[in-house]
N, C-alpha and C positions, 0 to 999 in steps of 0.2 A: 504493500500500500504506500510505502514511503520511497520506493526506489526511484521515482521520477521527480522528487522534490530536492532542491538544493539542501545540503547539510541535513540529511535524514534524522540523525540523532537529536540535533538541536530543534528541528521541527517537531519531532515526536514529543519532546519534553514540553514545548510551547503548546501543542495540541492538548496534552494531558492537563496542563494548567488551565486551559480554557474549559475543559469538561468540569474540572473541580470548581472553578469560579462560577460557572453557570448553574451548577447543581445547588449552589447556596442562594440563588435568587428566590425572593419571596413575593415579587410583584411581576405580573405578566408583561407589562409594558417595559419595565426596566430590563427584564430578561431579553426581550426582543432587541432593545437598544444595545445591550452588552454583546449580544450575539453578532450583530452586524459589525460592531466595532472590532470584535475579535476576528471576524472574517477578513476585514481590511488589514489588520496587523499580521495575520498569518500569511496572507497571500502577497502582501506588499502592494496592494492595489489602492488607488486613491478613492475608489467607490465600492461600496457594498450595499446591497438592497435585499430586503425580505418581502416577498409577495405571498399572501395567503388567500385561498379560496374561501368563500362564505359557506354556510351550512348547506346550501342548495347546489354548490359547485357551478353556479352560473355567473358569479361576479368575482373578479380578481382585484384585490385592493392592496396597495402598498402599506405595509405595517411599520417598517422601519428603514431608515436610510442613513448611512455614514459617508460623508463626503469630506475628504482631506482631513480626516481625524476627528470630525465633529458630527454629532447627530443632527440631521436636518429635518425639521418638520416639513412635510411636503404633501400637498393636496393633489390627489390623483383621481381622474375620472374613471369610473368603473368600466371594464371592458365588456363586450357583448359575450353571449354564451359560447360562441364558437371562436372567439378571440381573432376574428378576421383582421382587426386593426393592428395586431402585433404578431407577425408571422413567426418570429423566433420564439416568443413565449408560447404560442400555439403549438409549435412543434415539440418543444420540451415538455409541455404539460400533457398533450394528447398521446405522444409517443413514449413518454417516460424515458426520455433520452437526454444525456448530457450534451450541451452545445458549447463548443470551445472554438474560438476564432482568434487567430494570431495577428490578423491584419484587417481591421474593420474599414480602413480607408479605401480599400479596393473592393469592398463588399457591396452588393446590390440590395442587401437586406435593410429594412427600415429599423432604425434604432432610436425612435423618438421617445422611448421610455427612459433613455439616459438623459441626465440633466445637461443643459446647454453649457458649454465651456469654450473658452478661447482656443485652447489646445484641443485637437481632435482626439476622440477615443480610438485606441488602436487594438487593445486586447480585451477579450470578453470571455467569461465563463458563466454558464447558466446550468444549475444543478437542480433536478426535481427534488422536492421534499416528500418523503414517503412515510406514512404512519405505520403503526404496528399491524394494521390489516393489509399492508402493502398497496394502499391506494394513495395517489398523489394528492396532497393537500396544498401545495404551493411551490414556490421556487425561491432559491437563493441565487444571487447574481453578484459577480465581481467584475470590475472593469478598470482599465488603466490607460493612461496616456502613453505609456511605454510599451515596447514589444516584450511581453512576458510569456513564458511557457506555463500556462495555468492548468493544463490537463492533469498533471500529477496531483493536484489538490482535490480533484473531483470526488474520489471515493471517500477520503477522510472528511471532507466537507459534508457529503451526504449523510455520513454516520453522525457527525456532530449536529446537523440539522434535524435528523430524526430524534435524537436525544432531546434537543430543545423543544421540538414539537410535542413530545410526550410530557415533558415537564410543564410546558405551557398549559396543556389540557388539564393536568393535575391541579395547577394553580387556579384555573377557571372553576373546577369542581369544588375546590376548597372555599372559594369566594361565595358559593351559593349553597350553604348547608341545608340538608333536608330536601333539596330539589332533585327530582329525577330527570329534569330536562337536560338536553345537551348544552354544551357551552354556547354562549351567545355568538351570533355570526360576527365575523371580523369586518368585512366590508371595508369602507374607507375609514381609517382610524381617526378619532377625534382627539387623541392625546398625543403629546409630544414624546420624545425619547426619554424625558425626565419624569414621566408619570403625571404630568400636569394636563388638565383638560383645557382645550382651547386652541383654535387655529386662526384667530383673527390676526390682522397685521400688527396690532399692538403686542399680542402675545408672541408672535414670531420674532419680534424684536427682543423680547425678554429671553426667549430661547437662545437667540444668537449671542446675547451677552453672557448667559449661563455657560454656553459652550466655550467661551474664551477664558472664563475664570475657573472652570471646573477643576482642572488639574494644576492650578496655581495655588500658592500658599498665601496670596495677598488677602487682606481684609475686605469683606464685602459689606456695603451699607445698603440695606433695603429700605426704600422710601415708598410713600403712597398713603392714600387715605385709609382710615380705619375700615377693616373688613375686606381688604383687597387680597389677602392670602399671603402675607409676608412670612408667617411661620411655615406655611406649606411650601413656599419656594425655597426657604432655607433648608428644610428637610430634603427637598429634591436635590439641592446642590450637594448635600452631605451623602445621600444615598446613591447618587450617580457618580461620585468621585472616588478617589483612592482610599478615603477614610471610611468607606461604607460599612466595614466590618467592626468599627469601633463605636464608642458611645456618641449619641446625639443628645445634648442636654439643653433645656430651655430655661432661662431665668427672666422673669418680668421685673425690670428695675423699678417700676412704679408700684409694685404690689406689696412691698414690705418696707418697714422703716430703715433709715440709713444705717444704724448700728447693726441691725440684723442682716442687712444686705452685705455689709463688709465681711462679717463672719461666714455668711453663706457662700460667698465667692472665694474667699481666701483661706477659710478654715481657721482653726485656733489651737493653741496648746493648753494643756491642763493648767488652770490657775490664771488664765489670761483675764478673766473677769468673773464676777460672782455667778456661780452656777456652772462654770466650765470645769467639770469634775473629771474630764478625760480629754485626750487629743481627738480632734475631729478634722478630717480632710474637707477641703472646700470643693466647690464645683469646678474650679480650674483643674484640680487634681483628678476629679472624677471624670472629666472630659479629656484627660491626657491621651493623646493619640487620635482623638476624635474632633468633634465640633461643639462649640458652645455658642448658642444664640442668646444675645443680650437684647431682649425685646424692650421697647420703649426706652432706649438708651438716653433719649433726651431728658428723661426725668431722673437720671442718675445724679446724686449730690456732687458738688464741686470737689469736695475732699476725696471722694472715691475716684473721680475722674483722673486725678494725678496718679493714683495707684494703677488704674487701668492702663494709662499711657505707658507706665514702666513695663507692664506685662507685654504690651504690644511691641515695645522697642527692644527689650532685653530678653523676653521669653522666660521670665522667672517671677516667682511669687514668694511672699513672706507671710506666713500665717500670723494671726494676732497672737501676741505674747511670745513670739520667737525672734531671736536676733539673727537668724540665718535664712538665707534665700535658697531656693532650689529651682532647677530648670524644669520647664514643662514644654510640651509640644501640642498646642491646641490651635485649631483653626477658629478664629473669631468671626462671627457674622453678627452685625448689629442691625437693628430694625427700629424705625420710628415713623410716626405719622406727622411729626413736627418738622419744620424747616430749621435744621440745625444752624444754618448760616445766620438766621434771624436771632436765634438764641445766643450765638457768639456775639453779635452786635449789642445784645442786651446784657452781656456779661454773665449769662446764665450757663454758658457752656465754653469749655476751654478751646481756644482756637487751635492749639497744637494737636489736641486730641481729635478735633473735627477733621483736620487734614489727614490725620493718620487713619481714622475710620473711613473717610471718604476716598480711600485709595482706589476703590472700584465700586462706584455707586450704580445701583439698579433701581429705577423708578417703576413701580408696578402700576399699571393703568387702572383707573376706576372702571367698574363694570359698564357704565354708560359709554365708555370709549371702546368697548369690545362687544358690541351688541350681537355680533355674529356668533359669540360663544354662549349666549344666554340659554338657548334651548339645549345645547349639549350639556351644559352644567346642570340644568334642571333635570334632565334625564338621568345624569350621573347620580345626583343626590337622591332622586326618587328610587333608583335601583338599589342604592345602598340602604335606604330606609326600608325597602321591602325585604331585603335580606335580613336586616336586623330584627324586623317584626315577624319574620318567617311567614310572609304572606305572598300570594302570587303577584307578579309584576303588574303594574297598572298601565293603561293606555292614556293618551292625551286627546282631549277634544280640541278641535281647531280653534274654538273661541278662546281657550286657555293659552294656546300657543301665540295667538295674536295679542292677547293681553300682556303676556310676559315680554313679548318682543317690543312692545311700545312703552313699557314701564321704565322709569329712570333709575331705580334702585339706589337711593341715597345711602343705604347701608352696605352697598356693594355685594360681594359674593357671600358674605356672612348672612346678609338679609335674605338673599335668594335661598340659601340652604335652609334657614329657619322656616321660610314660607312653604317650601316644598315638603319638608318633613311634617309640618303641621297639616298640609293638605292630604298627605298620605294617611295620616292618622284619622282625619275626618272622612276620608273616602270609604264608604261602606260597600260600594260596588267595585268594578274593575276599571272605571274611567274617571280621570280627574276632570272636574268641572269648574266653572268660574266661581261658583259659590263656595268652593273649598279654599279659595285664596282670599286673603284680606290685604288689599293693596291700598297704599295712600295715593289716591289718584291725583291729588293736588301737586304731585311731583312729576307728572308727565312732562316730557320735554316740550319746550316752546317751539312750535313749528315756524313761528315768525322769525326765528333766529337762523333758520336754515338758508344756505345760499341757493341760487338757482340750480346749480349742478347737483347739490345734495337733494333738492326736491325732486329733480328729474330721476335721479338714481333711486329715490324712494318709490316713485311711481313705477319705474321699470322693474324694480325688485318685487313689488306687489303683483304686477302682471305675471311675471314668471312663476312666482310661488302659487298664485291662484290657478294658473294653467297646469302646473305640475300636480296640484291637489285634485283638480278635475280629472286628470288622466292617471290618477293613482301612482304618480311618480314615474310614469313612462316618458322618458326623455324624447324618444323618436316621435311619438304622437304629439307631444307638447310642441316640439320644434315645427312639425308640419302644420299644426293649428295656428301658430304664430307667423307662419310664412317665412321661416328662417331655415337655412341649411343647418344640419345637425352640428357640424363643426362650429358654426357661429353661435348656435344656442349653447353649446358646452363652454365656449369662450366667455359668453356673458354670465353663465353660472359661476365660472371661476373668478371673473372680475368682480362680481358682486358678493363673492364668498357665500354662495348659496349651497348648502349641503342637502342633497336630495333626501337623506334620511330625516332631516328636520321638517320636511314639508309633506311627508307621505301620510300624515294623520296619525 
């Protein structure tokens, strides 16, 4: 199996390490992301992709993509049942055959499924993914701008892919206790490689920033309004990075008094203060090797800010009551809903600490800035609530979808989560209705503030969604009814970020 790969022993050890690493995955989305990243590393290719068939085997969707070492959220249109649009994928899937091409430049085959790059793609390897029943469930693909001999990787990649497929199905079953139903269809994924839900332009920018800082040791400052999911993003950075096997600890700096916060973070020695009857390690020590999230860091007292600065600069802590310092290795992520630069001007936050924390800022968008993600998030929260309550999944009425899509959500993702969970509790049938939701309708966006282009896009979006609902999600019939070529219709769906799964009722 290794005779055709360079340095067989080194490759075998790297392959074994990938099996071991992927076997520890506890989240399906992270598993797929780590899988394609591993394929790229093992093959030396700039691109690795994972395609999976849905439960009906009529729709092929891209589930994960790694480009130039970074996971890339990518929106892909579903292919037709016979895959006429992608001949190479059709051949590999239907014939269960490996496709390996060493010089794509002279090929007549269409490779539009590969991302557009300045440099042309030259080498390609496409391997079917086979499950335990020996049926094809998808494809893994590697491509390079260089001329590489990739055929030797096919057998080992196929076995690694089958292992990942089995592990992914196991994780899907574990997520739905007590359910005898098969895993949910894959289709076009609505999550990124970091386990975060959302594919709007604002969230794609967040994913891009995460990819740049994921394997770096620099401090991250998460900003954004209350309820935008700062702790969720911090956890995603930790679980997708090299410290994923170590501790992830959260401390809210506004939740406890100053004297308690200092002992909580730095620990103390016996006799340091009244009641200190034993040595106690702090959170910096507990997070050693892992990640510590300092939430609401803008509320940290000034006296503690100086000590935090020393931790960031020197990588060492001194417990209360001790005269000695010791080294630690902790990744610090800070989060705040406040503008720290304003607090600096007001003398409430140290300027030197601000610049140290803001080494790599990531501003999380408000939910009203990512309206294309609202329905995906709502479904995600509803599914989780149904699993927790051990009840059947619920469907969504069109009136509820329209209502949520037009609501401003001043409380952001946290408000949406609470609304959906309450609605699932109130729902006695199998369909969520408008009466199950309690929205503050005075916060609806002011249409008068929209530009002409925004209004036209809103009208166009409504027409496309109405037509898709009328035709039960059939894109060909919808395009024909609107008098558009199918390719143009798909382009408009992509430009307006319309996911067919969100409008099929």
